[in-house]
C-alpha positions as CSV (number, residue, x, y, z in Angstrom):
1,X,-18.9,4.0,13.0
2,X,-18.4,3.3,9.3
3,X,-21.1,1.4,7.5
4,X,-20.0,-1.8,5.6
5,X,-22.1,-3.4,3.0
6,X,-21.4,-7.1,2.1
7,X,-22.9,-8.5,-1.1
8,X,-22.7,-12.3,-1.3
9,X,-25.2,-15.0,-2.2
10,X,-23.6,-17.5,0.3
11,X,-25.2,-17.3,3.8
12,X,-22.2,-18.8,5.4
13,X,-19.9,-16.1,3.9
14,X,-22.3,-13.4,5.1
15,X,-22.3,-14.9,8.6
16,X,-18.5,-14.8,8.7
17,X,-18.3,-11.2,7.6
18,X,-20.9,-10.2,10.2
19,X,-19.2,-12.1,13.0
20,X,-15.8,-10.7,12.1
21,X,-16.7,-7.0,11.7
22,X,-19.9,-6.3,13.7
23,X,-17.9,-4.9,16.6
24,X,-16.0,-2.4,14.4
25,X,-18.4,-1.5,11.6
26,X,-22.1,-1.1,11.1
27,X,-22.6,-4.2,8.8
28,X,-25.4,-4.5,6.3
29,X,-25.9,-7.7,4.2
30,X,-27.6,-8.3,0.9
31,X,-27.6,-11.5,-1.1
32,X,-27.4,-10.4,-4.7
33,X,-26.2,-7.7,-7.1
34,X,-29.8,-6.8,-7.9
35,X,-30.6,-6.3,-4.2
36,X,-27.5,-4.2,-3.8
37,X,-28.5,-1.8,-6.6
38,X,-32.0,-1.6,-5.3
39,X,-31.1,-0.8,-1.7
40,X,-27.7,1.0,-2.0
41,X,-29.1,4.5,-1.7
42,X,-31.0,3.6,1.5
43,X,-28.1,1.8,3.0
44,X,-25.5,4.5,2.1
45,X,-22.4,2.4,3.0
46,X,-18.9,3.8,3.3
47,X,-17.5,0.7,1.6
48,X,-18.8,-2.4,-0.2
49,X,-17.5,-5.9,0.0
50,X,-18.5,-7.6,-3.3
51,X,-18.4,-11.2,-4.3
52,X,-17.8,-12.0,-7.9
53,X,-19.7,-15.3,-8.6
54,X,-23.3,-14.7,-7.9
55,X,-26.5,-15.8,-9.5
56,X,-28.1,-13.4,-11.9
57,X,-26.0,-10.2,-11.8
58,X,-22.4,-11.0,-11.0
59,X,-20.0,-8.8,-9.1
60,X,-18.4,-7.2,-12.1
61,X,-21.7,-6.0,-13.5
62,X,-22.9,-4.9,-10.1
63,X,-19.8,-2.8,-9.7
64,X,-20.1,-1.3,-13.2
65,X,-23.7,-0.2,-12.4
66,X,-22.7,1.3,-9.1
67,X,-20.0,3.4,-10.8
68,X,-22.5,4.6,-13.4
69,X,-24.8,6.0,-10.7
70,X,-24.0,9.5,-9.5
71,X,-25.0,8.7,-5.9
72,X,-22.8,5.6,-5.6
73,X,-19.9,6.0,-8.0
74,X,-17.6,7.3,-5.2
75,X,-18.2,4.4,-2.8
76,X,-15.1,2.2,-2.8
77,X,-15.6,-1.5,-3.7
78,X,-13.4,-4.3,-2.5
79,X,-14.0,-7.6,-4.4
80,X,-13.8,-10.7,-2.2
81,X,-13.6,-13.8,-4.2
82,X,-12.2,-17.3,-4.4
83,X,-11.1,-16.5,-8.0
84,X,-7.7,-14.9,-8.1
85,X,-6.3,-15.1,-11.6
86,X,-4.8,-12.0,-13.3
87,X,-7.8,-11.9,-15.7
88,X,-10.2,-11.8,-12.7
89,X,-8.3,-8.9,-11.2
90,X,-8.2,-7.1,-14.5
91,X,-12.0,-7.4,-14.8
92,X,-12.4,-6.2,-11.2
93,X,-10.2,-3.2,-11.8
94,X,-11.9,-2.4,-15.1
95,X,-15.3,-2.5,-13.4
96,X,-14.1,0.1,-10.9
97,X,-12.9,-2.0,-8.0
98,X,-10.6,-0.4,-5.4
99,X,-9.0,-3.7,-4.2
100,X,-9.3,-7.4,-4.5
101,X,-9.1,-10.0,-1.7
102,X,-8.9,-13.7,-2.4
103,X,-10.8,-16.2,-0.3
104,X,-10.0,-17.7,2.1
105,X,-8.8,-14.5,3.6
106,X,-7.1,-13.4,6.8
107,X,-9.3,-11.5,9.1
108,X,-6.5,-9.0,9.9
109,X,-5.6,-8.6,6.3
110,X,-9.1,-7.9,5.2
111,X,-9.7,-5.5,8.1
112,X,-6.5,-3.6,7.3
113,X,-7.5,-3.4,3.6
114,X,-10.9,-2.0,4.6
115,X,-9.5,0.6,6.9
116,X,-6.8,1.7,4.4
117,X,-9.3,2.0,1.6
118,X,-11.7,4.1,3.7
119,X,-8.8,6.4,4.8
120,X,-7.6,6.7,1.2
121,X,-11.0,7.8,0.0
122,X,-11.5,10.2,2.9
123,X,-8.1,11.8,2.2
124,X,-9.1,12.8,-1.3
125,X,-9.9,16.5,-1.8
126,X,-13.6,17.3,-1.2
127,X,-14.0,18.8,-4.7
128,X,-12.5,15.6,-6.2
129,X,-15.2,13.6,-4.5
130,X,-18.2,15.9,-4.9
131,X,-17.6,17.8,-8.1
132,X,-15.5,15.6,-10.3
133,X,-16.0,12.2,-8.7
134,X,-13.2,9.8,-8.1
135,X,-13.5,8.1,-11.5
136,X,-14.0,11.2,-13.7
137,X,-11.4,12.5,-16.0
138,X,-9.1,15.3,-15.2
139,X,-10.2,18.6,-16.8
140,X,-6.7,19.9,-16.8
141,X,-5.6,16.9,-18.8
142,X,-8.5,17.3,-21.3
143,X,-7.5,20.9,-22.0
144,X,-3.8,20.4,-22.0
145,X,-2.1,21.3,-25.3
146,X,1.2,19.4,-25.5
147,X,2.3,21.2,-28.6
148,X,2.1,24.5,-26.9
149,X,3.1,23.5,-23.3
150,X,5.9,21.0,-23.8
151,X,8.3,22.6,-21.3
152,X,7.4,20.3,-18.4
153,X,7.9,17.2,-20.6
154,X,11.2,18.4,-22.0
155,X,12.3,19.3,-18.4
156,X,11.4,15.8,-17.2
157,X,13.2,14.0,-20.1
158,X,16.4,16.1,-19.4
159,X,16.3,15.5,-15.7
160,X,15.5,11.8,-16.2
161,X,18.8,11.3,-18.1
162,X,20.9,12.4,-15.0
163,X,18.8,11.0,-12.1
164,X,21.1,9.5,-9.6
165,X,18.6,7.5,-7.6
166,X,15.2,5.8,-7.9
167,X,13.7,8.2,-5.4
168,X,14.7,11.2,-7.5
169,X,13.3,9.6,-10.6
170,X,10.0,8.9,-8.9
171,X,9.8,12.4,-7.6
172,X,10.3,14.2,-10.9
173,X,7.9,11.8,-12.6
174,X,5.1,12.6,-10.1
175,X,5.8,16.3,-10.4
176,X,5.4,16.0,-14.2
177,X,2.1,14.2,-13.7
178,X,0.8,16.8,-11.3
179,X,1.7,19.6,-13.7
180,X,-0.2,18.0,-16.6
181,X,-3.1,16.9,-14.5
182,X,-2.6,13.1,-14.4
183,X,-3.2,10.8,-11.4
184,X,-0.5,8.2,-11.8
185,X,1.2,5.3,-10.0
186,X,4.8,4.5,-11.0
187,X,6.5,1.2,-10.3
188,X,10.2,0.9,-10.8
189,X,11.9,-2.6,-10.7
190,X,15.6,-2.8,-9.8
191,X,17.6,-6.0,-9.5
192,X,16.4,-7.0,-6.1
193,X,13.5,-4.7,-5.2
194,X,10.5,-2.9,-6.6
195,X,9.6,0.7,-5.7
196,X,6.1,2.3,-6.0
197,X,5.5,6.0,-6.2
198,X,2.2,7.9,-6.0
199,X,0.9,11.2,-4.7
200,X,-1.7,9.2,-2.8
201,X,-0.7,7.7,0.6
202,X,-2.2,4.3,-0.3
203,X,-1.6,2.0,-3.3
204,X,-4.1,-0.9,-3.2
205,X,-2.9,-4.5,-3.3
206,X,-4.9,-4.8,-6.5
207,X,-3.1,-2.0,-8.2
208,X,0.3,-3.4,-7.1
209,X,-0.5,-6.9,-8.4
210,X,-1.6,-5.5,-11.7
211,X,1.6,-3.5,-12.1
212,X,3.8,-6.4,-11.0
213,X,2.1,-9.0,-13.2
214,X,2.0,-6.8,-16.3
215,X,5.6,-5.8,-16.1
216,X,7.0,-8.4,-18.4
217,X,6.5,-7.1,-21.9
218,X,6.1,-3.7,-23.6
219,X,2.4,-2.9,-24.0
220,X,-0.6,-0.8,-23.1
221,X,-3.6,-2.1,-21.1
222,X,-6.7,0.1,-21.2
223,X,-9.3,-0.1,-18.4
224,X,-11.9,2.5,-19.5
225,X,-10.6,5.6,-17.7
226,X,-7.4,3.8,-16.6
227,X,-4.3,2.8,-18.6
228,X,-1.3,0.6,-17.6
229,X,1.9,1.1,-19.6
230,X,4.5,-1.6,-19.0
231,X,8.2,-2.1,-19.8
232,X,10.5,-4.7,-18.3
233,X,11.6,-2.4,-15.5
234,X,8.8,0.2,-15.5
235,X,5.1,0.1,-15.1
236,X,2.9,3.2,-15.1
237,X,-0.8,3.2,-14.1
238,X,-2.7,6.3,-15.3
239,X,-5.9,6.5,-13.3
240,X,-7.6,9.4,-15.2
241,X,-7.0,8.7,-18.9
242,X,-8.8,11.1,-21.3
243,X,-11.7,9.5,-23.1
244,X,-11.5,11.5,-26.3
245,X,-9.6,9.5,-29.0
246,X,-7.3,12.3,-30.1
247,X,-6.3,13.0,-26.4
248,X,-5.9,9.3,-25.8
249,X,-3.6,8.9,-28.8
250,X,-1.5,11.9,-27.8
251,X,-1.2,10.5,-24.3
252,X,-0.2,7.1,-25.6
253,X,2.6,8.5,-27.7
254,X,3.7,10.8,-25.0
255,X,3.9,8.3,-22.3
256,X,5.4,5.7,-24.6
257,X,8.3,8.2,-24.9
258,X,8.4,9.0,-21.2
259,X,8.3,5.3,-20.2
260,X,11.1,4.5,-22.6
261,X,13.2,7.2,-21.0
262,X,12.5,5.9,-17.5
263,X,13.3,2.3,-18.7
264,X,16.7,3.4,-20.1
265,X,17.5,5.2,-16.9
266,X,16.5,2.2,-14.7
267,X,18.7,0.0,-16.8
268,X,21.6,2.4,-16.2
269,X,20.9,2.3,-12.4
270,X,20.6,-1.5,-12.5
271,X,24.0,-1.7,-14.3
272,X,25.4,0.6,-11.7
273,X,24.1,-1.6,-8.9
274,X,25.4,-4.7,-10.7
275,X,28.9,-3.2,-11.0
276,X,28.7,-2.2,-7.3
277,X,27.8,-5.7,-6.3
278,X,30.6,-7.1,-8.4
279,X,33.0,-4.7,-6.8
280,X,31.9,-5.8,-3.3
281,X,32.3,-9.4,-4.3
282,X,35.8,-8.7,-5.7
283,X,36.8,-6.9,-2.4
284,X,35.6,-9.9,-0.4
285,X,37.8,-12.2,-2.6
286,X,40.8,-9.9,-2.1
287,X,40.3,-9.5,1.6
288,X,39.9,-13.3,2.0
289,X,43.0,-14.1,0.0
290,X,45.1,-11.4,1.6
291,X,44.2,-12.8,5.0
292,X,45.4,-16.2,3.8
293,X,48.5,-14.6,2.4
294,X,49.3,-13.1,5.8
295,X,48.8,-16.5,7.5
296,X,50.9,-18.4,5.0
297,X,53.7,-15.8,5.1
298,X,53.8,-15.9,8.8
299,X,53.8,-19.7,8.9
300,X,56.6,-19.9,6.2
301,X,58.7,-17.4,8.1
302,X,58.3,-19.4,11.3
303,X,59.2,-22.7,9.6
304,X,62.2,-21.1,7.9
305,X,63.5,-19.8,11.1
306,X,63.0,-23.2,12.8
307,X,64.9,-24.9,9.9
308,X,67.8,-22.5,10.0
309,X,68.0,-22.8,13.8
310,X,67.9,-26.6,13.7
311,X,70.6,-26.5,11.0
312,X,72.8,-24.3,13.1
313,X,72.2,-26.4,16.2
314,X,73.2,-29.6,14.3
315,X,76.4,-27.9,13.1
316,X,77.2,-26.6,16.6
317,X,76.6,-30.0,18.1
318,X,79.0,-31.7,15.7
319,X,81.6,-28.9,15.1
320,X,83.9,-30.1,17.9
321,X,84.2,-33.5,16.3
322,X,84.9,-32.2,12.8
323,X,88.3,-33.3,11.5
324,X,89.8,-33.2,8.1
325,X,88.7,-36.7,7.3
326,X,86.2,-38.0,4.8
327,X,83.6,-39.1,7.2
328,X,83.2,-35.7,8.9
329,X,83.0,-34.0,5.5
330,X,80.2,-36.4,4.5
331,X,78.4,-35.6,7.7
332,X,78.5,-31.9,7.0
333,X,77.3,-32.5,3.5
334,X,74.4,-34.7,4.8
335,X,73.3,-31.9,7.2
336,X,73.5,-29.4,4.4
337,X,71.4,-31.6,2.1
338,X,68.8,-32.0,4.7
339,X,68.6,-28.2,5.1
340,X,68.3,-27.8,1.4
341,X,65.5,-30.3,1.2
342,X,63.5,-28.6,3.9
343,X,64.1,-25.2,2.3
344,X,62.9,-26.5,-1.0
345,X,59.7,-27.7,0.7
346,X,59.1,-24.2,1.8
347,X,59.6,-23.0,-1.8
348,X,56.8,-25.4,-2.8
349,X,54.6,-23.8,-0.1
350,X,55.2,-20.4,-1.8
351,X,53.6,-21.8,-4.9
352,X,50.3,-21.8,-3.0
353,X,50.7,-18.1,-2.6
354,X,51.1,-17.8,-6.4
355,X,47.8,-19.7,-6.8
356,X,46.1,-17.2,-4.5
357,X,47.4,-14.4,-6.6
358,X,46.0,-16.2,-9.7
359,X,42.6,-16.4,-8.0
360,X,42.6,-12.6,-7.7
361,X,43.7,-12.1,-11.3
362,X,40.9,-14.4,-12.5
363,X,38.4,-12.5,-10.4
364,X,39.6,-9.2,-11.9
365,X,39.1,-10.6,-15.4
366,X,35.5,-11.7,-14.6
367,X,34.6,-8.3,-13.1
368,X,33.2,-6.5,-16.2
369,X,32.2,-2.9,-16.2
370,X,28.7,-3.0,-17.6
């Protein structure tokens, strides 16, 4: 059974945590950040639920201290707080938090987050946990010389320009990150849906919310060993940013270029989707109007046949009484005029067909290839 440590200075909150999870976890409770730091090595939890607003040492400072201690830096921390602004989440992530749950929370949602976080940490390579530590920087990144080994970057940029799908773009980006020793999450935003890519099986809700919220303007966010690079359609979270200033500057310029290339490709894919959607709408208009054409044409043909038949019937009914006198001539003219009037009415009906054609022409003019 996994051990869960809850850090909160409100007894009622602690009672709720204990009641909810006592059957599934070995639950330990402490009422302050100071008490947490003092007892953490004896408790040895698999995961920490940490409140933000506490007397004395708040949750952010508690988390920072835990991440500075060799014995506790790899223990995942989930912040549980009534405060849910973007700034609060940034502080939590910067302090080393794995996830962020807003009170009041759903029992099932919190339990799922706890289980996914534990699974995610356990799935990391043993050497990553024991030798490097989850929050240490990548040695391969620190020793990577971009000037001498630029082939993977050039290969990526070339492949990026011709990517035919979002999945393909995410795959080649993650391959690049793996080759140069970076642990990254990529979020791509198309017209109607966002896509997340990572070599890890689990992307925390905190990471997702940071990527989504920050994806409005072009900028860099630095969180100690983590960096978020954002463009309107692309966000990249680098989880093991080099700490040396020269390496960080190289990384910033490099990933600025990479992100711009991805942004350009996503715009192209978005345009392709927009054209496809316009094409589908155009086809619907054509199909709808053609269906009406068929109905109108059939109706007009039926009416025309009925008018002609009625005309012939009237002539046939009166033919025997026709003589070469003026009254019979006028009768025939009257029948003919009636026929012409009804036929003209059908001609007016044909104008509605022309209107339908005009609708299609207008739709074609509005369909712009982006």
